[in-house]
C-alpha positions in Angstrom: 76.0 102.0 70.3 79.8 102.5 70.4 80.0 102.1 66.7 77.2 104.6 66.0 78.7 107.2 68.4 82.0 106.9 66.5 80.3 107.8 63.3 77.5 110.1 64.5 77.5 113.9 64.1 78.0 116.1 67.1 74.8 117.6 68.5 72.8 114.4 68.1 72.5 114.0 71.9 69.1 115.6 72.4 67.1 113.9 75.1 63.5 112.9 74.7 60.9 115.6 75.5 59.4 115.4 78.9 62.2 113.5 80.6 63.4 114.8 84.0 66.3 117.2 83.8 68.6 115.1 86.0 68.0 112.0 83.9 68.6 114.0 80.7 71.8 115.4 82.1 73.0 111.9 83.1 72.1 110.6 79.7 74.0 113.4 78.1 77.1 112.8 80.2 76.9 109.1 79.4 76.7 109.8 75.7 79.6 112.2 75.8 81.8 109.6 77.5 80.7 107.0 75.0 81.5 109.3 72.1 84.9 110.2 73.7 85.9 106.6 74.2 84.5 105.2 71.0 87.6 106.1 68.9 89.7 104.2 71.5 87.4 101.2 71.3 87.6 101.4 67.5 91.4 101.4 67.6 91.4 98.3 69.9 88.7 96.7 67.6 90.9 97.4 64.6 93.8 95.6 66.1 91.8 92.6 67.2 90.1 92.3 63.9 93.3 92.5 62.0 94.9 90.0 64.3 92.2 87.4 63.3 93.3 87.9 59.7 96.7 86.4 60.3 97.6 82.8 60.9 96.7 80.7 62.8 93.2 82.2 62.5 93.4 83.0 58.8 90.2 85.1 58.6 91.8 87.1 55.8 88.6 89.0 54.9 88.7 90.8 58.3 91.9 92.6 57.4 90.1 95.4 55.5 87.6 95.7 58.4 90.5 96.3 60.8 92.0 99.0 58.4 88.6 100.7 58.2 88.1 100.8 61.9 91.4 102.6 62.4 90.5 105.0 59.6 87.2 105.8 61.3 88.9 106.2 64.7 91.5 108.7 63.4 89.4 110.6 60.9 89.1 114.3 61.8 91.4 114.3 64.8 94.6 116.0 65.5 98.0 114.4 64.7 98.7 113.5 68.3 95.2 112.0 68.9 95.7 110.0 65.7 99.1 109.0 66.8 97.8 107.8 70.2 95.1 105.8 68.6 97.6 104.3 66.2 99.9 103.3 69.0 97.1 101.7 70.9 96.2 99.7 67.8 99.9 98.7 67.2 100.4 97.4 70.7 97.0 95.6 70.8 97.9 93.9 67.5 101.6 93.2 67.9 101.6 91.9 71.5 99.5 88.8 70.7 100.8 88.5 67.1 104.4 88.3 68.3 103.8 86.5 71.6 105.9 83.6 70.2 109.0 85.7 70.7 108.7 85.6 74.5 109.5 81.9 74.9 113.3 82.5 74.5 114.1 85.8 76.3 111.2 86.4 78.7 109.5 89.7 79.2 112.3 91.7 77.5 110.7 90.7 74.2 108.0 93.3 74.8 110.5 95.9 73.5 109.8 94.5 70.1 106.0 95.2 69.9 106.5 98.5 71.8 109.1 99.6 69.2 107.1 98.5 66.3 104.0 100.3 67.5 105.8 103.6 66.9 105.2 103.0 63.2 101.5 102.5 63.8 101.5 105.7 65.8 102.9 107.5 62.8 100.3 105.8 60.6 97.5 107.0 62.9 98.9 110.5 63.1 99.3 110.9 59.3 95.8 109.4 58.8 94.5 112.3 60.9 96.7 114.8 59.1 95.2 114.1 55.7 91.7 114.8 57.0 91.3 118.2 55.1 92.1 116.5 51.8 89.5 113.7 52.6 86.9 116.3 53.5 87.3 118.2 50.2 87.6 115.1 48.0 85.9 112.2 49.8 87.0 109.6 47.3 90.6 110.3 48.2 90.0 108.5 51.5 90.6 105.0 50.1 93.7 106.2 48.2 95.1 107.8 51.3 94.4 104.8 53.4 96.0 102.3 51.0 99.1 104.4 50.4 99.7 105.4 54.0 99.7 101.7 55.1 102.3 101.0 52.4 104.4 104.0 53.7 104.2 102.7 57.3 105.3 99.2 56.2 108.1 100.5 54.0 109.6 102.4 57.0 109.0 99.5 59.5 110.6 97.0 57.0 113.9 98.9 57.0 114.4 100.7 60.3 116.0 100.3 62.8 118.8 97.8 62.3 117.4 96.6 59.0 113.8 96.6 60.1 111.3 93.9 61.1 108.6 93.3 58.5 106.5 90.8 60.6 102.8 91.6 60.6 102.6 93.2 57.1 99.0 93.2 56.0 100.0 91.4 52.8 101.1 88.4 54.9 97.5 87.9 56.1 96.2 87.3 52.6 97.3 83.7 51.9 93.8 82.5 51.0 92.6 85.8 49.5 92.0 86.7 45.9 94.1 89.7 46.6 97.2 87.5 46.9 97.3 87.4 43.1 98.4 91.1 43.1 101.7 89.9 44.5 102.7 88.9 41.0 102.2 92.5 39.8 103.6 94.5 42.7 104.7 92.2 45.5 103.8 92.6 49.1 103.4 96.4 48.9 100.7 96.2 46.2 98.8 93.5 48.2 98.9 95.7 51.3 97.8 98.7 49.3 94.8 96.8 47.9 93.7 95.5 51.3 94.0 99.0 52.8 92.2 100.5 49.8 89.3 98.2 50.5 89.4 99.2 54.1 89.2 102.9 53.1 86.2 102.1 50.9 84.5 100.4 53.8 85.2 103.4 56.0 83.8 105.8 53.4 80.7 103.7 53.1 80.2 103.7 56.8 80.3 107.5 57.1 78.2 107.9 54.1 75.3 106.0 55.7 75.1 108.2 58.8 76.2 111.6 57.6 74.1 114.1 55.7 70.8 115.9 56.2 69.0 112.6 56.8 70.1 109.2 58.0 67.3 107.1 56.6 68.4 104.0 54.8 66.5 104.9 51.6 68.3 108.2 51.4 71.7 106.7 52.3 71.5 104.3 49.4 71.6 107.2 47.1 74.9 108.4 48.5 78.4 107.0 48.0 77.9 104.1 50.4 76.6 101.6 47.9 79.1 102.7 45.2 81.9 102.4 47.7 80.8 98.9 48.7 80.5 97.8 45.1 84.0 99.1 44.3 85.3 97.3 47.4 83.9 94.0 46.2 85.3 94.5 42.7 88.8 95.3 44.1 88.7 92.3 46.4 87.7 89.7 43.8 89.2 91.1 40.5 92.8 89.7 41.2 91.5 86.1 41.5 92.3 85.1 37.9 96.0 85.8 38.6 95.9 82.7 40.8 94.3 80.5 38.2 95.9 78.5 35.5 98.1 75.3 35.3 101.1 74.9 37.6 103.3 74.8 34.5 103.8 72.7 31.4 106.9 72.0 29.4 109.2 73.1 32.2 111.7 70.7 33.8 110.8 69.1 37.1 112.7 67.7 40.0 111.9 65.3 42.9 112.5 67.0 46.2 112.6 65.5 49.7 112.3 67.7 52.8 113.6 66.2 56.0 112.1 67.5 59.3 114.2 65.7 61.9 112.7 67.3 65.0 114.6 68.2 68.1 114.7 66.8 71.7 113.0 69.3 74.0 114.2 68.0 77.4 117.0 66.2 79.1 120.1 67.1 77.1 122.7 69.8 77.6 123.4 72.3 74.8 126.2 70.3 73.0 124.4 67.0 73.4 121.2 68.5 71.9 123.1 69.8 68.9 124.4 66.3 68.2 121.0 64.8 68.7 119.5 67.2 66.1 122.1 66.3 63.6 121.6 62.6 64.2 117.8 63.0 63.8 118.2 64.5 60.3 120.8 61.9 59.3 118.7 59.0 60.5 115.5 60.3 58.8 117.5 60.6 55.6 118.8 57.1 56.0 115.3 55.7 56.5 114.2 57.4 53.3 117.1 55.8 51.5 116.0 52.4 52.8 112.5 53.0 51.4 114.0 54.1 48.1 116.1 50.9 48.0 113.1 48.8 48.7 111.1 50.4 45.9 108.7 52.0 48.3 109.6 55.6 47.4 111.1 57.3 44.3 114.7 58.5 44.7 114.8 62.3 45.2 116.9 64.5 43.0 117.8 66.7 45.9 117.2 66.7 49.7 116.7 69.8 51.9 117.5 69.9 55.6 116.3 72.9 57.7 118.2 75.7 59.4 120.3 74.5 62.3 120.1 70.9 61.3 123.9 70.8 62.0 124.8 73.4 64.6 128.1 71.6 64.8 130.4 73.1 62.2 130.4 70.3 59.6 133.4 71.6 57.8 135.6 71.7 60.9 134.1 68.7 62.7 135.1 65.4 61.0 132.4 63.4 62.8 129.7 65.6 61.6 131.0 65.7 58.1 131.2 61.9 58.0 127.6 61.5 59.1 126.3 64.0 56.5 128.4 62.3 53.7 127.1 58.9 54.6 123.5 60.2 54.4 124.1 61.8 51.1 125.7 58.7 49.6 122.9 56.4 50.9 120.2 58.6 49.4 122.2 59.2 46.2 121.4 62.9 46.0 122.9 66.2 47.2 121.7 67.6 50.5 121.2 71.2 51.4 122.4 71.3 55.0 121.4 74.2 57.4 124.4 74.7 59.6 126.6 77.0 61.6 130.1 77.9 60.6 132.6 79.2 63.1 134.5 82.4 62.4 135.9 84.3 60.8 136.8 85.8 64.2 136.7 83.8 67.4 133.6 85.6 68.7 131.8 85.3 65.4 129.7 82.7 63.7 127.8 82.4 60.4 124.3 80.9 59.7 124.7 79.0 56.4 123.2 76.7 53.9 125.7 74.2 52.6 125.4 72.1 49.4 126.7 68.6 50.4 127.5 66.4 47.4 127.5 62.6 47.8 130.9 62.4 46.2 132.6 65.7 46.8 131.2 66.7 50.2 130.6 70.4 50.8 130.7 72.5 47.7 128.8 75.8 47.7 127.7 77.8 50.8 125.2 80.6 51.3 125.8 82.8 54.4 122.6 84.4 55.8 122.5 88.0 54.7 120.2 89.4 57.3 121.0 88.2 60.8 118.3 89.1 63.3 119.3 91.9 65.7 119.2 91.0 69.4 118.7 87.4 68.4 121.7 86.5 66.2 123.8 89.6 67.0 123.5 92.4 69.5 123.9 96.0 68.4 125.4 98.2 71.1 126.0 95.2 73.3 127.6 97.0 76.2 124.8 99.7 76.4 122.0 97.1 76.1 123.6 94.9 78.8 124.0 97.8 81.2 120.8 99.7 80.7 118.2 97.2 79.4 118.9 93.6 80.1 121.8 91.2 80.8 120.0 88.6 78.6 121.9 89.9 75.6 124.6 87.5 76.7 122.4 84.6 75.7 123.7 85.6 72.2 127.3 84.6 73.0 128.7 85.1 69.5 127.6 87.6 66.9 126.4 86.3 63.6 128.2 87.8 60.6 126.1 88.8 57.6 126.8 87.3 54.2 127.1 89.6 51.1 126.0 87.3 48.2 122.4 86.2 47.3 121.6 82.6 48.1 121.8 81.1 44.6 123.1 77.6 44.8 123.3 74.6 42.4 121.7 71.7 44.1 121.7 68.7 41.8 119.8 69.5 38.7 118.2 72.6 40.2 119.3 76.2 40.8 117.7 77.2 44.1 117.2 80.4 45.8 118.1 79.8 49.5 116.8 82.2 52.2 117.1 81.4 55.8 114.3 81.9 58.4 113.2 85.5 58.8 114.8 86.5 55.5 111.7 85.4 53.8 110.0 88.5 55.2 112.3 90.9 53.3 111.4 91.7 49.7 114.8 92.4 48.3 116.5 89.3 49.8 114.1 86.9 48.1 114.0 88.9 44.8 117.8 88.9 44.6 117.8 85.1 44.4 115.3 85.1 41.5 117.0 87.8 39.5 120.3 85.9 39.9 118.8 82.7 38.4 117.0 80.8 41.1 114.4 78.3 39.6 113.1 77.2 43.0 112.7 79.0 46.3 113.9 77.2 49.4 113.3 78.6 53.0 115.3 76.9 55.7 114.0 77.7 59.1 114.2 76.6 62.8 111.0 77.2 64.7 112.0 75.1 67.7 112.5 78.1 69.9 109.1 79.5 69.2 105.7 77.9 68.5 103.4 76.8 65.8 101.8 80.3 65.2 105.2 81.7 64.3 105.7 78.8 61.9 102.3 79.3 60.2 102.9 83.1 59.9 106.2 82.3 58.2 104.6 79.8 55.8 102.1 82.6 54.8 105.1 84.6 53.7 106.4 81.7 51.6 103.0 81.6 49.9 103.2 85.2 49.0 106.8 84.9 47.7 105.8 82.0 45.4 103.1 84.0 43.8 105.2 87.2 43.7 108.0 85.6 41.7 106.2 82.8 39.9 108.4 80.2 41.6 107.4 77.0 43.4 108.7 77.1 46.9 109.2 75.0 50.0 109.8 75.6 53.7 112.0 73.1 55.6 111.8 73.4 59.4 113.4 71.4 62.2 110.1 70.9 64.0 107.5 72.2 61.6 105.8 73.5 59.8 107.5 72.1 56.6 105.5 72.3 53.4 105.6 72.7 49.6 103.9 75.7 47.9 103.1 76.0 44.2 103.2 79.2 42.1 99.6 80.0 43.0 100.2 80.0 46.7 98.6 76.6 47.4 100.1 74.6 50.2 100.9 70.8 50.0 102.0 68.1 52.5 102.3 70.5 55.5 103.7 68.7 58.5 102.6 68.7 62.1 104.5 70.6 64.7 107.2 68.9 66.8 107.1 65.8 64.7 109.6 63.8 62.7 108.6 63.7 59.1 109.9 63.4 55.5 107.8 64.9 52.7 108.4 64.5 49.0 107.0 66.2 45.9 107.8 66.7 42.2 108.4 70.4 41.7 108.6 72.6 38.6 111.7 74.6 37.8 110.9 78.1 36.4 113.0 80.7 34.7 110.5 83.4 33.7 110.0 86.7 35.6 106.7 88.1 36.9 105.9 91.8 36.6 106.7 92.1 40.4 110.1 90.6 39.9 110.9 92.9 37.0 109.7 96.1 38.8 111.3 95.3 42.1 110.9 98.1 44.6 109.3 100.5 42.1 105.6 99.9 43.1 106.4 100.5 46.8 108.3 103.7 46.0 105.4 105.0 43.9 102.8 104.1 46.5 104.8 105.7 49.3 105.4 108.8 47.2 101.6 109.2 46.7 101.1 108.9 50.5 103.7 111.6 51.1 102.2 113.9 48.5 98.8 113.6 50.2 100.3 114.5 53.5 102.0 117.5 52.0 98.7 118.5 50.3 96.9 118.2 53.6 99.4 120.4 55.4 99.0 123.0 52.6 95.2 122.9 53.0 95.5 123.3 56.8 97.7 126.4 56.4 95.1 128.0 54.3 93.0 128.2 57.4 90.6 126.0 59.3 87.0 126.9 58.7 84.4 126.9 61.5 83.0 123.6 62.5 79.5 122.7 61.5 77.4 119.6 60.9 76.7 118.4 57.5 77.4 115.9 54.8 80.0 113.2 54.3 83.3 114.1 55.9 81.9 116.5 58.4 84.1 116.9 61.4 83.7 118.8 64.7 85.7 120.4 67.4 85.8 118.3 70.5 88.8 117.9 72.8 89.1 114.3 74.0 91.7 111.5 74.4 95.1 112.9 73.5 94.2 116.1 71.7 91.6 118.0 69.8 89.9 117.3 66.5 90.2 119.5 63.5 87.1 121.2 62.1 86.0 121.0 58.4 82.9 122.9 57.2 79.9 121.4 55.7 80.5 123.2 52.4 84.1 121.9 52.2 83.0 118.4 53.2 80.4 118.2 50.5 82.9 119.0 47.7 
């Protein structure tokens, strides 16, 4: 009933003949309330549906449905109504999606989904603004939907403080045929395709119920069937991009990933740091014993996760000796995730260090995108005074590196990105354009939970397809895994478990279309969205016609929720 009221034309509330007047009036009031609340229900439904598309649920096919529901909720409403509905969707989606962030800082983490929902409010408002264009040219609805979602993500990925790209629609498509589009246009093109399908579903839904008759026989002659056919074609057409051999004639390396795990109780901070280092050293020594006994092949390189040595291994001789002993026993270089003190006394760097069995530490990558309010605190004094004193949990600010994470690790040139950096397009791409043959994501998920780790692994899958590089994720506690160039996952570990996984991986040197184009697809798609908004504003300024009922795209005047809807005439809607 709610769904039909969301789509139904105004004036369809006639009561049955012969009913008592009081009952008819009550039924009319009920229907009006349902109609008024149905956009709000659709916005909440859009968020919950989209949430189920992300890990750990992985119902990727629901993402277009969520997009469609938001489009239906905002269609034909004023900017502020659309913005309110978008904000409701953003909060309803992001609070459960980012709930893992609350384990470290408590309720203050809610500033994150609240701030991010502003971008969804903008999305909802602009979706409403383009209504006059959609009413004149109904097939522009899918295009507007696809490009506006890209524009929203482009802004959210960059602002403020470098942005926070978590929850991009593209990251929900790990098992979808649409993932193949990442090789052509990266995450923006995948998001655009998902939202395009959502726009087609929304167009089909309105086509069924609008018009002079709502019989199914008549509806099938309208754009509904065509829109559904196009949606199916768009959804499955990219599948061949994910087919084909993993690679032939290219060099390979044997890689070992060590997930040492962390103690969760009973140790103070410094003792826990030592225990984490010992766990990774001991797991590597146990692998060396299996190699010496002929039970496992010797790896060409070993990867430890982020924070596997939070004791500065360059300044601390004990830590250095332990890592050197492990590297010599395994007979391969180790990529160590560590912290380096300095350069100032109140500063620290999050690093990946290549540790050679003979020469010790050689190359170092410094994380280029520290996480605001987690690894450094912008406006520290203001935040402490007016928001929360928990900012002092970040005792020293992390300093950002300036050079892409391209490191020589044994026979391989790797592209090292640390933790949340995998969510940022340009940071991963920079490693590939500078020669990386293999993507390595070092991460520490111990502070969060398994859902955060699985969401991060979905990003690794997209990056592997996007750049045509095999990839791996190394975590302190899980999930650690290998990913091939088609986004398939291998040897994924359990959460809060000690594990060592090994795999022969292909080293690649070619470039995909996405790698070559870089940010260009995103700029183009965002420009189309802006052009459609400008066109819609121009149409509005030419004057709003009187509201009527009619064919696809018909809107009506009705003040409810946060503002009033815009009216578009039957004649314009039918164009």
